C-alpha atoms as an extended CHARMM CRD file, in Angstrom:
* protein
*
       233  EXT
         1         1  MET       CA             87.0870000000        8.9180000000       74.9790000000  PROA      1               0.0000000000
         2         2  ASP       CA             85.5500000000        8.8650000000       78.4650000000  PROA      2               0.0000000000
         3         3  ILE       CA             86.5280000000       10.9890000000       81.4350000000  PROA      3               0.0000000000
         4         4  ASN       CA             88.5660000000        8.1920000000       83.0120000000  PROA      4               0.0000000000
         5         5  ALA       CA             90.7540000000        7.8590000000       79.9130000000  PROA      5               0.0000000000
         6         6  LEU       CA             91.2770000000       11.6310000000       79.7710000000  PROA      6               0.0000000000
         7         7  SER       CA             92.2170000000       11.6570000000       83.4390000000  PROA      7               0.0000000000
         8         8  TYR       CA             94.6510000000        8.7900000000       82.8760000000  PROA      8               0.0000000000
         9         9  TYR       CA             96.4300000000       10.5210000000       79.9920000000  PROA      9               0.0000000000
        10        10  TRP       CA             96.5190000000       13.7650000000       81.9390000000  PROA      10              0.0000000000
        11        11  ASP       CA             98.2430000000       11.9510000000       84.7940000000  PROA      11              0.0000000000
        12        12  LEU       CA            100.7820000000       10.5630000000       82.3130000000  PROA      12              0.0000000000
        13        13  MET       CA            101.5630000000       14.0980000000       81.1120000000  PROA      13              0.0000000000
        14        14  VAL       CA            102.0140000000       15.3010000000       84.6800000000  PROA      14              0.0000000000
        15        15  ASP       CA            104.3780000000       12.4030000000       85.3850000000  PROA      15              0.0000000000
        16        16  LEU       CA            106.4040000000       13.1290000000       82.2420000000  PROA      16              0.0000000000
        17        17  TYR       CA            106.7780000000       16.8320000000       82.9040000000  PROA      17              0.0000000000
        18        18  PHE       CA            106.9940000000       16.9230000000       86.7080000000  PROA      18              0.0000000000
        19        19  GLY       CA            108.2990000000       13.4940000000       87.7030000000  PROA      19              0.0000000000
        20        20  LEU       CA            107.0380000000       10.2030000000       89.0570000000  PROA      20              0.0000000000
        21        21  GLY       CA            105.4680000000       10.2450000000       92.4980000000  PROA      21              0.0000000000
        22        22  ALA       CA            106.6870000000       12.8070000000       95.0170000000  PROA      22              0.0000000000
        23        23  THR       CA            110.1760000000       13.0710000000       93.4690000000  PROA      23              0.0000000000
        24        24  THR       CA            110.8350000000       15.9580000000       91.0950000000  PROA      24              0.0000000000
        25        25  GLY       CA            111.8770000000       14.6520000000       87.7040000000  PROA      25              0.0000000000
        26        26  GLY       CA            110.8580000000       14.5510000000       84.0690000000  PROA      26              0.0000000000
        27        27  LEU       CA            111.0410000000       17.7840000000       82.1120000000  PROA      27              0.0000000000
        28        28  MET       CA            111.7000000000       19.7730000000       85.2920000000  PROA      28              0.0000000000
        29        29  ILE       CA            115.1110000000       18.0890000000       85.5760000000  PROA      29              0.0000000000
        30        30  ASN       CA            116.0000000000       19.0520000000       82.0000000000  PROA      30              0.0000000000
        31        31  LEU       CA            114.8050000000       22.6190000000       82.4910000000  PROA      31              0.0000000000
        32        32  GLY       CA            116.4860000000       23.0970000000       85.8500000000  PROA      32              0.0000000000
        33        33  LEU       CA            119.7790000000       21.7130000000       84.5880000000  PROA      33              0.0000000000
        34        34  ALA       CA            119.6690000000       23.8800000000       81.4600000000  PROA      34              0.0000000000
        35        35  LEU       CA            118.7510000000       27.0560000000       83.3630000000  PROA      35              0.0000000000
        36        36  VAL       CA            121.8000000000       26.6310000000       85.6080000000  PROA      36              0.0000000000
        37        37  ALA       CA            124.1720000000       25.4270000000       82.8810000000  PROA      37              0.0000000000
        38        38  ILE       CA            123.3950000000       28.1670000000       80.3310000000  PROA      38              0.0000000000
        39        39  PRO       CA            124.5600000000       31.1730000000       82.4290000000  PROA      39              0.0000000000
        40        40  THR       CA            127.5270000000       29.1200000000       83.6510000000  PROA      40              0.0000000000
        41        41  CYS       CA            128.5630000000       28.3600000000       80.0610000000  PROA      41              0.0000000000
        42        42  PHE       CA            127.9230000000       31.9960000000       79.1400000000  PROA      42              0.0000000000
        43        43  VAL       CA            130.3900000000       33.3150000000       81.7220000000  PROA      43              0.0000000000
        44        44  LEU       CA            133.0030000000       30.5970000000       81.1800000000  PROA      44              0.0000000000
        45        45  GLY       CA            132.6460000000       30.8200000000       77.3970000000  PROA      45              0.0000000000
        46        46  LEU       CA            133.2930000000       34.5550000000       77.4540000000  PROA      46              0.0000000000
        47        47  LEU       CA            136.3500000000       33.9670000000       79.6380000000  PROA      47              0.0000000000
        48        48  VAL       CA            137.7330000000       31.2990000000       77.2870000000  PROA      48              0.0000000000
        49        49  ALA       CA            137.0810000000       33.5660000000       74.2820000000  PROA      49              0.0000000000
        50        50  CYS       CA            139.0820000000       36.3410000000       75.9490000000  PROA      50              0.0000000000
        51        51  LEU       CA            141.9030000000       33.9070000000       76.7570000000  PROA      51              0.0000000000
        52        52  SER       CA            141.9980000000       32.6690000000       73.1590000000  PROA      52              0.0000000000
        53        53  GLY       CA            142.6150000000       36.2610000000       72.0570000000  PROA      53              0.0000000000
        54        54  SER       CA            145.1890000000       36.9490000000       74.7580000000  PROA      54              0.0000000000
        55        55  ARG       CA            148.6340000000       38.3040000000       73.8960000000  PROA      55              0.0000000000
        56        56  LEU       CA            150.1630000000       35.6100000000       76.1080000000  PROA      56              0.0000000000
        57        57  MET       CA            150.8770000000       32.5320000000       74.0160000000  PROA      57              0.0000000000
        58        58  PRO       CA            150.4780000000       29.9850000000       76.8800000000  PROA      58              0.0000000000
        59        59  LEU       CA            146.9400000000       31.2310000000       77.5280000000  PROA      59              0.0000000000
        60        60  ARG       CA            146.0640000000       31.0470000000       73.8370000000  PROA      60              0.0000000000
        61        61  VAL       CA            147.4710000000       27.5360000000       73.5420000000  PROA      61              0.0000000000
        62        62  LEU       CA            145.6670000000       26.2940000000       76.6640000000  PROA      62              0.0000000000
        63        63  SER       CA            142.3350000000       27.7450000000       75.5360000000  PROA      63              0.0000000000
        64        64  LYS       CA            142.6770000000       26.2070000000       72.0630000000  PROA      64              0.0000000000
        65        65  LEU       CA            143.6440000000       22.8200000000       73.5120000000  PROA      65              0.0000000000
        66        66  TYR       CA            140.5970000000       22.9010000000       75.7790000000  PROA      66              0.0000000000
        67        67  ILE       CA            138.2820000000       23.8750000000       72.9060000000  PROA      67              0.0000000000
        68        68  GLU       CA            139.5730000000       21.1120000000       70.6410000000  PROA      68              0.0000000000
        69        69  CYS       CA            139.3750000000       18.5580000000       73.4620000000  PROA      69              0.0000000000
        70        70  ALA       CA            135.7820000000       19.5000000000       74.3200000000  PROA      70              0.0000000000
        71        71  LYS       CA            134.6430000000       19.5600000000       70.6810000000  PROA      71              0.0000000000
        72        72  SER       CA            136.1560000000       16.1610000000       69.9090000000  PROA      72              0.0000000000
        73        73  THR       CA            134.8500000000       14.2920000000       72.9770000000  PROA      73              0.0000000000
        74        74  PRO       CA            131.3700000000       12.6610000000       72.9520000000  PROA      74              0.0000000000
        75        75  LEU       CA            129.0700000000       14.0290000000       75.6410000000  PROA      75              0.0000000000
        76        76  ILE       CA            128.1290000000       10.5920000000       76.9690000000  PROA      76              0.0000000000
        77        77  LEU       CA            131.7990000000        9.7040000000       77.4270000000  PROA      77              0.0000000000
        78        78  MET       CA            132.3530000000       13.0050000000       79.2540000000  PROA      78              0.0000000000
        79        79  ILE       CA            129.3910000000       12.2740000000       81.5350000000  PROA      79              0.0000000000
        80        80  PHE       CA            130.9450000000        8.9380000000       82.4880000000  PROA      80              0.0000000000
        81        81  TRP       CA            134.3040000000       10.6300000000       83.0780000000  PROA      81              0.0000000000
        82        82  PHE       CA            132.9300000000       13.2350000000       85.4540000000  PROA      82              0.0000000000
        83        83  TYR       CA            130.6040000000       10.8240000000       87.2370000000  PROA      83              0.0000000000
        84        84  SER       CA            133.0490000000        7.8990000000       87.5680000000  PROA      84              0.0000000000
        85        85  LEU       CA            136.6090000000        9.2040000000       87.3000000000  PROA      85              0.0000000000
        86        86  LEU       CA            136.3970000000       12.1850000000       89.6620000000  PROA      86              0.0000000000
        87        87  PRO       CA            135.4830000000        9.9430000000       92.6290000000  PROA      87              0.0000000000
        88        88  ALA       CA            137.9780000000        7.2680000000       91.5280000000  PROA      88              0.0000000000
        89        89  PHE       CA            141.0240000000        9.5020000000       91.0580000000  PROA      89              0.0000000000
        90        90  PHE       CA            140.3570000000       12.5110000000       93.2830000000  PROA      90              0.0000000000
        91        91  GLY       CA            137.9820000000       11.1520000000       95.9160000000  PROA      91              0.0000000000
        92        92  ILE       CA            135.3760000000       13.7860000000       95.0220000000  PROA      92              0.0000000000
        93        93  ASP       CA            131.8190000000       12.6260000000       95.6490000000  PROA      93              0.0000000000
        94        94  VAL       CA            129.8250000000       13.5540000000       92.5410000000  PROA      94              0.0000000000
        95        95  GLY       CA            126.0500000000       13.1330000000       92.4280000000  PROA      95              0.0000000000
        96        96  LEU       CA            124.1440000000       11.9970000000       89.3590000000  PROA      96              0.0000000000
        97        97  ILE       CA            122.9050000000       15.4310000000       88.3420000000  PROA      97              0.0000000000
        98        98  GLU       CA            126.2110000000       17.0770000000       89.2770000000  PROA      98              0.0000000000
        99        99  GLY       CA            128.1390000000       14.6920000000       87.0250000000  PROA      99              0.0000000000
       100       100  GLY       CA            125.8360000000       15.4840000000       84.1190000000  PROA      100             0.0000000000
       101       101  PHE       CA            126.0590000000       19.2070000000       84.8450000000  PROA      101             0.0000000000
       102       102  TYR       CA            129.8750000000       19.2430000000       84.8390000000  PROA      102             0.0000000000
       103       103  ALA       CA            130.0200000000       17.2800000000       81.5810000000  PROA      103             0.0000000000
       104       104  ILE       CA            127.4960000000       19.4990000000       79.7990000000  PROA      104             0.0000000000
       105       105  VAL       CA            129.2330000000       22.6790000000       80.9580000000  PROA      105             0.0000000000
       106       106  PHE       CA            132.6220000000       21.3150000000       79.8770000000  PROA      106             0.0000000000
       107       107  ILE       CA            131.3600000000       20.5580000000       76.3590000000  PROA      107             0.0000000000
       108       108  GLU       CA            129.0430000000       23.5050000000       75.7190000000  PROA      108             0.0000000000
       109       109  THR       CA            131.4070000000       26.1500000000       77.1210000000  PROA      109             0.0000000000
       110       110  ALA       CA            133.7510000000       25.3880000000       74.2230000000  PROA      110             0.0000000000
       111       111  TYR       CA            131.0020000000       26.0330000000       71.6630000000  PROA      111             0.0000000000
       112       112  MET       CA            129.8800000000       29.1550000000       73.5140000000  PROA      112             0.0000000000
       113       113  SER       CA            133.4460000000       30.5180000000       73.4940000000  PROA      113             0.0000000000
       114       114  GLU       CA            133.6940000000       30.0380000000       69.7180000000  PROA      114             0.0000000000
       115       115  VAL       CA            130.5010000000       32.0570000000       69.2640000000  PROA      115             0.0000000000
       116       116  PHE       CA            131.8410000000       34.8640000000       71.4510000000  PROA      116             0.0000000000
       117       117  ARG       CA            135.1970000000       34.8560000000       69.6710000000  PROA      117             0.0000000000
       118       118  SER       CA            133.6380000000       35.1530000000       66.2170000000  PROA      118             0.0000000000
       119       119  GLY       CA            131.2280000000       37.8290000000       67.4430000000  PROA      119             0.0000000000
       120       120  LEU       CA            133.9580000000       39.9700000000       68.9750000000  PROA      120             0.0000000000
       121       121  ASN       CA            136.0670000000       39.6360000000       65.8270000000  PROA      121             0.0000000000
       122       122  SER       CA            133.1610000000       40.7900000000       63.6480000000  PROA      122             0.0000000000
       123       123  ILE       CA            132.8420000000       44.2840000000       65.1410000000  PROA      123             0.0000000000
       124       124  GLU       CA            132.9420000000       46.8830000000       62.3620000000  PROA      124             0.0000000000
       125       125  HSD       CA            135.5190000000       49.4680000000       63.3570000000  PROA      125             0.0000000000
       126       126  ARG       CA            134.3020000000       51.7710000000       60.5790000000  PROA      126             0.0000000000
       127       127  ALA       CA            130.9570000000       52.1650000000       62.3490000000  PROA      127             0.0000000000
       128       128  ILE       CA            132.7980000000       53.0450000000       65.5640000000  PROA      128             0.0000000000
       129       129  GLU       CA            134.8310000000       55.7170000000       63.7650000000  PROA      129             0.0000000000
       130       130  ILE       CA            131.6620000000       57.1930000000       62.2310000000  PROA      130             0.0000000000
       131       131  ALA       CA            130.0490000000       57.2980000000       65.6820000000  PROA      131             0.0000000000
       132       132  LYS       CA            133.0740000000       59.1560000000       67.0700000000  PROA      132             0.0000000000
       133       133  VAL       CA            132.8630000000       61.6920000000       64.2400000000  PROA      133             0.0000000000
       134       134  ASN       CA            129.1810000000       62.2020000000       65.0730000000  PROA      134             0.0000000000
       135       135  GLY       CA            130.1080000000       63.0520000000       68.6570000000  PROA      135             0.0000000000
       136       136  LEU       CA            129.0840000000       59.8880000000       70.5170000000  PROA      136             0.0000000000
       137       137  ASN       CA            131.0050000000       59.3100000000       73.7350000000  PROA      137             0.0000000000
       138       138  ARG       CA            132.6200000000       55.9960000000       74.6820000000  PROA      138             0.0000000000
       139       139  PHE       CA            129.6340000000       54.7790000000       76.7230000000  PROA      139             0.0000000000
       140       140  SER       CA            127.1840000000       55.5510000000       73.9010000000  PROA      140             0.0000000000
       141       141  ILE       CA            129.4050000000       53.7800000000       71.3770000000  PROA      141             0.0000000000
       142       142  ILE       CA            129.4560000000       50.6590000000       73.5540000000  PROA      142             0.0000000000
       143       143  VAL       CA            125.6880000000       50.7230000000       74.1930000000  PROA      143             0.0000000000
       144       144  TYR       CA            124.4630000000       51.7280000000       70.7320000000  PROA      144             0.0000000000
       145       145  ILE       CA            127.1560000000       50.3890000000       68.3940000000  PROA      145             0.0000000000
       146       146  ILE       CA            129.2460000000       47.5810000000       69.8410000000  PROA      146             0.0000000000
       147       147  VAL       CA            126.6700000000       45.7150000000       71.9440000000  PROA      147             0.0000000000
       148       148  PRO       CA            123.8960000000       45.6870000000       69.2900000000  PROA      148             0.0000000000
       149       149  GLN       CA            126.3830000000       44.6160000000       66.6010000000  PROA      149             0.0000000000
       150       150  VAL       CA            127.7660000000       41.7850000000       68.6880000000  PROA      150             0.0000000000
       151       151  VAL       CA            124.3860000000       40.6260000000       70.0030000000  PROA      151             0.0000000000
       152       152  ILE       CA            122.6880000000       40.6690000000       66.5900000000  PROA      152             0.0000000000
       153       153  ARG       CA            125.4830000000       38.6300000000       65.0360000000  PROA      153             0.0000000000
       154       154  MET       CA            125.9900000000       36.2480000000       67.9290000000  PROA      154             0.0000000000
       155       155  LEU       CA            122.4200000000       35.7290000000       69.0900000000  PROA      155             0.0000000000
       156       156  PRO       CA            121.3160000000       33.1140000000       66.5170000000  PROA      156             0.0000000000
       157       157  ALA       CA            124.4440000000       31.0630000000       67.2230000000  PROA      157             0.0000000000
       158       158  LEU       CA            124.1080000000       31.5630000000       70.9970000000  PROA      158             0.0000000000
       159       159  ILE       CA            120.4850000000       30.4460000000       70.9100000000  PROA      159             0.0000000000
       160       160  GLY       CA            121.5950000000       27.4660000000       68.8380000000  PROA      160             0.0000000000
       161       161  VAL       CA            124.0930000000       26.5260000000       71.5520000000  PROA      161             0.0000000000
       162       162  CYS       CA            121.4080000000       26.9720000000       74.2320000000  PROA      162             0.0000000000
       163       163  ILE       CA            119.0110000000       24.7210000000       72.3110000000  PROA      163             0.0000000000
       164       164  SER       CA            121.7550000000       22.1430000000       71.8430000000  PROA      164             0.0000000000
       165       165  LEU       CA            122.5620000000       22.3290000000       75.5540000000  PROA      165             0.0000000000
       166       166  PHE       CA            118.9300000000       21.8080000000       76.5130000000  PROA      166             0.0000000000
       167       167  LYS       CA            118.6380000000       18.7770000000       74.2410000000  PROA      167             0.0000000000
       168       168  ASP       CA            121.9410000000       17.4420000000       75.5830000000  PROA      168             0.0000000000
       169       169  THR       CA            120.4260000000       17.2770000000       79.0650000000  PROA      169             0.0000000000
       170       170  SER       CA            118.5800000000       14.1690000000       77.8720000000  PROA      170             0.0000000000
       171       171  ALA       CA            121.9480000000       12.3290000000       77.7930000000  PROA      171             0.0000000000
       172       172  ILE       CA            122.1590000000       12.2330000000       81.5870000000  PROA      172             0.0000000000
       173       173  TYR       CA            119.6860000000        9.3350000000       81.5860000000  PROA      173             0.0000000000
       174       174  ILE       CA            122.7450000000        7.1780000000       80.8680000000  PROA      174             0.0000000000
       175       175  ILE       CA            123.8620000000        7.4560000000       84.5070000000  PROA      175             0.0000000000
       176       176  GLY       CA            120.3710000000        6.9470000000       85.9170000000  PROA      176             0.0000000000
       177       177  VAL       CA            118.9130000000       10.4530000000       86.1760000000  PROA      177             0.0000000000
       178       178  VAL       CA            115.1510000000       10.2520000000       85.7050000000  PROA      178             0.0000000000
       179       179  GLU       CA            114.7360000000       13.1800000000       83.3230000000  PROA      179             0.0000000000
       180       180  LEU       CA            112.0950000000       13.5020000000       80.5920000000  PROA      180             0.0000000000
       181       181  THR       CA            113.3100000000       10.7620000000       78.2360000000  PROA      181             0.0000000000
       182       182  GLN       CA            114.0500000000        8.3240000000       81.0470000000  PROA      182             0.0000000000
       183       183  THR       CA            110.6720000000        9.0440000000       82.6400000000  PROA      183             0.0000000000
       184       184  GLY       CA            109.0130000000        8.2760000000       79.3130000000  PROA      184             0.0000000000
       185       185  SER       CA            110.9030000000        4.9830000000       79.0650000000  PROA      185             0.0000000000
       186       186  ILE       CA            109.8740000000        3.9740000000       82.5840000000  PROA      186             0.0000000000
       187       187  ILE       CA            106.2060000000        4.7370000000       81.9210000000  PROA      187             0.0000000000
       188       188  ALA       CA            106.3320000000        3.0070000000       78.5140000000  PROA      188             0.0000000000
       189       189  ASN       CA            107.7470000000       -0.1490000000       80.0910000000  PROA      189             0.0000000000
       190       190  ARG       CA            105.0130000000       -0.0260000000       82.7030000000  PROA      190             0.0000000000
       191       191  ASP       CA            102.2320000000        0.6270000000       80.1750000000  PROA      191             0.0000000000
       192       192  PRO       CA            103.2120000000       -0.4120000000       76.6100000000  PROA      192             0.0000000000
       193       193  ASP       CA             99.7600000000        0.5400000000       75.2900000000  PROA      193             0.0000000000
       194       194  SER       CA            100.5660000000        4.2200000000       75.9140000000  PROA      194             0.0000000000
       195       195  LEU       CA            103.9110000000        4.0960000000       74.0850000000  PROA      195             0.0000000000
       196       196  ILE       CA            102.9190000000        6.3450000000       71.1630000000  PROA      196             0.0000000000
       197       197  PHE       CA            101.2330000000        8.9180000000       73.3950000000  PROA      197             0.0000000000
       198       198  ILE       CA            104.2090000000        9.0030000000       75.7630000000  PROA      198             0.0000000000
       199       199  TYR       CA            106.7920000000        9.6870000000       73.0780000000  PROA      199             0.0000000000
       200       200  ILE       CA            104.5930000000       12.2580000000       71.3320000000  PROA      200             0.0000000000
       201       201  VAL       CA            104.2520000000       14.1550000000       74.6130000000  PROA      201             0.0000000000
       202       202  THR       CA            107.9810000000       13.7510000000       75.2780000000  PROA      202             0.0000000000
       203       203  GLY       CA            108.8490000000       15.2020000000       71.8680000000  PROA      203             0.0000000000
       204       204  LEU       CA            106.3140000000       17.9830000000       72.3810000000  PROA      204             0.0000000000
       205       205  GLY       CA            108.0350000000       18.9770000000       75.6190000000  PROA      205             0.0000000000
       206       206  TYR       CA            111.3830000000       19.3840000000       73.8770000000  PROA      206             0.0000000000
       207       207  TYR       CA            109.7530000000       21.2200000000       70.9680000000  PROA      207             0.0000000000
       208       208  VAL       CA            107.9590000000       23.7770000000       73.1490000000  PROA      208             0.0000000000
       209       209  VAL       CA            111.0730000000       24.6540000000       75.1620000000  PROA      209             0.0000000000
       210       210  CYS       CA            113.2560000000       24.9680000000       72.0490000000  PROA      210             0.0000000000
       211       211  SER       CA            110.6000000000       27.1390000000       70.3990000000  PROA      211             0.0000000000
       212       212  LEU       CA            110.6610000000       29.4460000000       73.4270000000  PROA      212             0.0000000000
       213       213  PHE       CA            114.4100000000       29.8910000000       72.9660000000  PROA      213             0.0000000000
       214       214  SER       CA            113.8360000000       30.8530000000       69.3110000000  PROA      214             0.0000000000
       215       215  PHE       CA            111.0700000000       33.2740000000       70.3200000000  PROA      215             0.0000000000
       216       216  VAL       CA            113.4090000000       35.0000000000       72.7830000000  PROA      216             0.0000000000
       217       217  GLU       CA            116.0100000000       35.3180000000       70.0230000000  PROA      217             0.0000000000
       218       218  ARG       CA            113.5550000000       37.1180000000       67.7200000000  PROA      218             0.0000000000
       219       219  ILE       CA            112.4630000000       39.5120000000       70.4670000000  PROA      219             0.0000000000
       220       220  VAL       CA            116.0040000000       40.3930000000       71.5550000000  PROA      220             0.0000000000
       221       221  SER       CA            117.2560000000       40.7360000000       67.9610000000  PROA      221             0.0000000000
       222       222  SER       CA            114.4750000000       43.1500000000       67.0220000000  PROA      222             0.0000000000
       223       223  ARG       CA            115.1210000000       45.1320000000       70.2030000000  PROA      223             0.0000000000
       224       224  CYS       CA            118.8410000000       45.4150000000       69.4260000000  PROA      224             0.0000000000
       225       225  VAL       CA            118.1490000000       46.5540000000       65.8580000000  PROA      225             0.0000000000
       226       226  TYR       CA            115.7530000000       49.2090000000       67.1720000000  PROA      226             0.0000000000
       227       227  GLN       CA            118.2770000000       50.3630000000       69.7840000000  PROA      227             0.0000000000
       228       228  SER       CA            121.0990000000       50.5280000000       67.2390000000  PROA      228             0.0000000000
       229       229  VAL       CA            119.0690000000       52.5220000000       64.7070000000  PROA      229             0.0000000000
       230       230  ASN       CA            117.7270000000       54.9780000000       67.2800000000  PROA      230             0.0000000000
       231       231  GLY       CA            121.1320000000       55.3810000000       68.9000000000  PROA      231             0.0000000000
       232       232  LEU       CA            122.5590000000       56.7780000000       65.6730000000  PROA      232             0.0000000000
       233       233  GLN       CA            119.7340000000       59.2280000000       65.0820000000  PROA      233             0.0000000000
């Protein structure tokens, strides 16, 4: 393979990951959307989890209705709803990326809340009682007992939701956002001979980002185990 061919394929990779021309797009759109949506879903998911465990029945019912609605609605349909129906019914001007963002947050917050709810319900009260007997104060119990327990048990599921959210960002191509998959389709239509290379590089982009999420999970889990063990010594 000569230098010109290498340069050509390198340019294709740059287009896929950073966008076509001077406009930011490709993988950067997926990453940017995910990096904003994940903390948003984290906060809203924790709030919904707290509401689902509320003593007030109306709050519990509303949270459960929302969760069931979000879990039973296809993401693509939700994207169309937020992008098309908000302007039609409420006169709210929603951009392409904004419509995708609202839909993804609406769906993934429900899954995030279920993870938080199960994690909070799994706290071992016996370990808390043992810590109190050993003289740990309330702050130490929270830091060394409750938080590590909850994080260790929730982290794999939370990372799973984050990975799912990142992959779901590819669905926004349906309303015309030129993210990684859509960029690959545009380039493939322009140069059919590079079709295999384009989709290998596209898949590699998703794989690398998802692997980074899994790597973070292993690091944080091992750190929490270490903190929990040393906190009881």
